[in-house]
N, C-alpha and C positions, 0 to 999 in steps of 0.2 A: 458685235464679238467683242470679248474681255481683251483691254490691249494687249495684257500679259500673254493671254493665251494665243492672239496673233502675233506677239514677238515670236514665242518661241514656235510656232507652227512657220512662218514665213522664212525665219534666219534657219532653223534646220532643215527645214525643205531645200534652201538655195544651198546650204553646203552639204546635203546629199547629192543634188542634180550635180553640182561643180565637180564633186569625188568621183561620180559615177562616168564621168567623162562630157558633160553638157556643157558648152562653150561658157566661157564665163559672161561674157554678153549679156548672151541669151537666157541665163541663171538671173542675173542682175534685173533684166527687161520683165521677166514673168513673176520675178517678185515684187518688183514695183506694181506691175498690172493686178496682181492678183491681191494683193496686200493693199492696194487702193478702193478695191472694190469693196472688199470687206469693212473697210472705213466707211462708204459711202453707201454701200450694198446699192448701186445703180452705176450699169456700165457707162453710160455715157459720162456722168461726172468722172469718174477713174480714168477712161479714156483721154476726156481733156487735161484734167491733172496730169498727165502720165506723158500725154504729146505737148502740153505748154511748158513742162520743165525741157524735153529735149529741144523743142523751139529756141526757147531763151539761151540755151548753152550754143547753140550751132551760130545762132546770127549775133553771138559777142566778138569784138574783134581779137581777143585773147586768145581766141580756138586758132588762130592763122599764128601762132607762134610756134608750134611744134614744127608744121610741116615747113618753116622757113629756115630753122635751124637746123634740121635733119639735111635740108638742101645745103646750107651752108657748110654744112661737115662735109658730103658728098664732094661738094665741088673740089675742097682741100685735099679729100681722099685721092678721088680721082686724077689730078695733076701731077701727084706722087711728090706732095710737099711733105708728107709723114714721113716717110723715108730721106729726105735732105737733113729734117728736121732734126733726127735720129744721128744723122751722120756728125752735124755741128757740135750736135749736144756730147757725142761720143766723144770727140776730140777735145772738144773743152774740158773733158773729165780725165784726162789721159793718167793723172797722177794718183788716181782714186781707186785702191783696190774693189776689184769687182767691177771696173768702169761700164762692162756692158750692161749688166745689170742694172747698174745704176742710173744708167743713161736709158733703159727702157722704162723705170719708175719715171723718171724726169721728162721723158718723151711723151709718156702717156698721160701726166699731167697737163703739159703744156696741150697736146693733141685732144685733151677730152676739153679745155679750153674753146674748141672750135665744132666738135662734133657733140657733144652733149649725150653720149651714150655709151655704154661700156662695151656693148656688142661691137660697135664700130671700132673701138680700140683695140681689144680683143681680136679680130681679124686681122687688122693692119700690123700689129706688132707682132704678131705670133710668124707673118711672111715677112718679116722686116729683121727683126731682133733675134729669133731662133737659128737662123743659118747663121749668122755671126756667130752668136753664143757657141754653137758646135763648132763653129771652124778654129774656134779658140779653145776647145775642148773643156767647156765649163759642164759641170755635173748636170745632167738631165734634167732631175726633178728641181733641181734649182731655179735653172733656167725657164720651164714650163712654168714655176711656180711666181717667178718674178712677172710673166708678162700676164698670166691671169689674175695675180692678186693685184697689180698697178692697174690695170685695163679697171678697175671699180670706181678709179678716181673718177671716169667719165659720169658717175650718177651724182657725184657730190660737188666737183668743181664745176662752177656756172660758163656758160649756159647748160643747165641739166633737165632733161626731158622729166625726169621722176619731179623736180622740182616744180617745172610748171605742172605735172597733172597735179600736185599737191597744191598748189594754189590756186589751179581750178576749182578742185574739189571742196576745198576751204573757205573759197573768195579772198583768199589774201593776196598780197599786191607779189606779183611775180619777181618785181626788180630787188624787191627788198628781202625776198628767200633766195635770190641769188647772191647778194650780197653777204648774208648770213653763213652762206658755204664756203667763203673765199677763207676765212680764218683755220675753221675747222679742214679745209681743203690742204691748206700750207703745213698742218700741224701732221695729218695722216700722212701726207707725201713726205714729210722729215721722219718721220718711225719707219716709214719703209724704206728710206735710202739709209735711216742709223741700223734697222735689221740688216740690209743689204752687207753694209762694210762689216757689221760685226762679224757676220758669218763667215764670211771671206777671212778675215782677220784670225779665227778662231779655228777655220780649219782651210788653207790656201790652197790645196787639193779641189776645192769645189768650184774655184775660178782661177785656174793657174795664168799665171804672164804669158805674153803671147811667144810662142815658138820663135826662135829664129828665120825660119824659113817663110814664116807669114810677113808679107810687107802690104802696108797699109799706104792705098793711094792719096795723097793730097785732097784736102779741101778744094775743090774749084768757086770761084766769084760768083755761080750760079747758084750752087748748092748754099752758100752762104747769104745769098739775096733772098732766096726761098723760104730759108728759116726766118729771116727777118720779116718775112710778107706774113708768116702763120702769126707770129706775135704782135707785127701791127694791127692784124684782124680783131685779135683778141684785146688790143687796147682800145681800137676804136668801139668794139661792140661792148665791153663791161666799163670803159672810161664815160661812154655815153650816159648807161644807165645809172653808172655812181655819180657821174656829175650833173644827173637831171638834163641832160640835153635832149633824151627821149625816152620814152617807155620801152619795156620789154619788147613787144610788139612790133614798133617803127625800129628797134635795134636787130632785132629777128631781120627784117626787110633790109637793112640797110647792110647788116651782115652778109646777107645773102648775094646783095648786090657785089658787093665789095669782094668778097670770094670768087664768082664768077668772074670778075674782070681780072683777079689774080690768077685764077686758072687757064684765063683766055690768053693772059701774060706769057704762063709757063707752057703755054703750047696746047692747051683742052682744045678741041675742034668741035663743031655742030654735033658731031654723033655723041662726043662725051658729055656734052652738055646735055642733049636729050636723055642720055643713059642716067645720069646723075638726076634729072628732073622725077622721070620714073621710078630711080629707086628711093627716091624721096617718098615719093607717092605710095609705093609699096609697103614702105616702113610706117608712113604715117597713120594711112589708111585704117589698119586694125586698130589703132591706139584713138582714133577718132570715134571708131564704133564702140570701143571700151567706154570714155568718156561720153557719149551720147544715155547709154545703158546705164552709165555710174551716176548722171542727174539725176536721171528717174528715181533709181535707187535713193540716193541723197532725199529727193522729194517725199517719197514714200515714208522715209526716215524721220521727217520733219515732222508731218501730218500725224504720224502716229507717236510722235514725241519718244521715239523709243531711246534715244541716246539720254534721256531723262530717267528711263525706265531702268536702263541698265544699270547708270548712276548710282541710283535710289538704290537698286539692289544689293551693288557692292558696298556701298558704304552701311547697310544695315549688317552686314556680314563683318563689320570692324576691318574693313580694307584702308588703309592708309597710303600715303604717299608711295612707303616702301614695296607694300605689298602690289600696290597697282602696277608700279613701273615693274617689278617683277612679272608680274602677268602678260603683262606687255612685250616685255623681253621675250619671254616663251614662245606666245602666241605669234610674234613676228619670225624667230629662229624656226620656228616649226614650220609655220606655212612657207617660209624659204627654201624647204626642202621639198616643197611640193607644187609650189606655184611660181608666176613668173613677178617680176617684183610691182609692174602697173598694176596687176591683178589684187597682189595682196593690199597695194593702199586704197584702190576703189574698196575693197571689200572692209577694210578696217579704220582706215582714218575719219570717214564719216563719223564714226562710233568714238574713236579714241581720241580725236582733237579736243573733245571736250573733258577729258582727263589734265590737259597741260595744266590749267589753273591750281588742281589739287596734288599737284606732283611738283609744284613751285618753279614752273618754267613757263616762260612768254609762249606764245604762238611760233616763232620763227625758231627759237633755240629747239622747242619740240620738234619741229619739222625735220631739222639737221638731226637732230637723236635719234628719229624713226628711219630716217634715209639710211642712215649706217647701218642700222639692224635689218632694215629689208634688206640692203646691198649684201650683208653678209649673206643672206641666203642665196647669192648668185655663186658661192664658193661650198657651200654646203649639199653635202652628199646627200640622197641619191641623185637628185636633179639639178646641180649647180649648172645654171645654164652657161654661164662665161667658161668654166671648163669645157661644155660639150663645143662652144666656139671656136675655142682653143686646139682642142683635140680637131676638129676637123679643117681647120686653115693652115696648121702646121704642115710644113711639107715633107713630113716623114711619116709614113704609114705604121711604122713600130711604135710609136707614141701610144702607150695607154692610158686612160680615164685617171687610174689608180696611183698614175707619177703625178698627175696635173694636181688631183686633190690633196697627195700628201705633200707636195712643194707649196700650195696655197694655205696649209694651216698656220702657217706663221702671221701671212696676212690677215686672213680671218680673223686672228686671237686680235691682230692691231688695230681692226676696225671696230673688235666690240670695246676695248683701250679706250680710244676717240669716244666712242660713244659714252664711255663709263665719264669721261673729262667732261663731257660736256653736260651731263646729268649731275654731276658735283659743282660744276661753275658753269651756268647756262649763258653767261655774258661772252664766253668764247665764241658762242654761236650770234650773240644777239645785237651785241655791242656796237657794231661798224653800220645796223640800219637807223640807228638813229642819225647820222649823218642825211639820209636821203629820205 
């Protein structure tokens, strides 16, 4: 079969199946199997190629990175350290306008460095920060937006599950991808904080000062020690990767072990440990299945050389760096309205990654650029996943989805601004990678 016809039929059929409700993993696997069959016209060769791709992926040690980092985050979350971290940061920011919202952003940034997922951060801070901001009479839209928007830092600040998935799909160094996310993560956090402070200074009623009848309890030594413990885990994991002491997979194992010991010291018992392991399995298993299907799909794309076909077709239409970049931005934002972040990566990155040299980015800067745009989808209506998590987690049944979406708009815009900064100046994301 002509490869151009094969490309159109397989990719078109896959997208139709996905939007018709077929699970993304099944759609990817079937596309890989059927497409590979039409290349060889032999079911035995097709199944051998597809099965071989899945086997090679599963047996690779880097595959263990995701469940181990998820487990590390679950240990920290279950022992109550997230709440202690929030309290300590909040007290340290006492003189800053809108300090509870700023503490939410800062706490999400710190918590992201041990969870790796935006969903976990959104769920945790919806329960921790929202009641406090409500008690201090913060405008509800503003409070909800700060929680949902800053939760997206979880997929950019290492260790990020999305960066791990990106590294597995593109066969890039996960350690270098983690380091590439550090400076953009700091920039985005500072932009979020800057917006929060500016919004309160312009409109003080958004986050009024504490009423005199509200008394805050002083910090305890245990809370301070707990917050320092979380930061110590971050330093051990990221410092070890950056210093070359261990690989990303080894860092995940060490981080999970240290987090378990930390949780036990905080009072977590056998039942809590078992719950953390089970929850990590529930979170990781769907991701693993998706990655296996994506490995099969990537092998099919390579066999059919579909990336080259698409690239040549776009260049024949006169697409330059600007047009290619705008096309990817639009597609990522549109898909973000309909699909989750991991599915978007699995669908698009095997093809889009080949465009990086054409738009003047190295592979690491392009990865952070893409993650920022894909993450913006978590706040994009009608299916912004983080927004739904916040709606389900906040202890207030009167909260409406529209309020969270409206409050998240400034954070969505700032994510696009940060992506634009990386597009204009790629070393923001790639400079640190040369040191590891």
